[in-house]
C-alpha positions, 0 to 999 in steps of 0.5 A: 645068492647072498642074503642081504637081510641078515648081517654078516656073521663077523658082525655081532648081533645088536649089542653083544661082543666078544672081547676080541671082537670089541677090541678089533672094532672098538670104534664101532662098539663106541658108535653103537653105544650111542644108541644102546648099551653094548655088552662085552663077554669074556669066555662067554660070560658078560664082563663089561657094558659100554654106554654113552657118556650121556647115559652114564651121566643120566644114571649117575645123576644125584637126585637130592641129598641124603637128608631129603631122601630120609625126610621123604621116607614112607617110614617117617612118622611111623613111630617104630618101636626100636630097642637097642641091644645092651650087650657087653662090648666085645674084646678088640686087640689094638 
């Protein structure tokens, strides 16, 4: 009797794919990436992760400028006493 409660052995578990499996079922990898990251392994080691375009855009969204980041620093106004080392310049061949 066939146990339909488990996926067939040829279908990788939820989000892990071998490189060969991902190449053979690329459309399915892309479809599954819409609901969560898909990890592709080569020689048993994680090599790449495929995510939806929406997730990629969300992760790469810039959250302000560098100036805003520095102004929001908890060290701003901490009155740090930083001293610059006055070592001699090193020789550089140009």
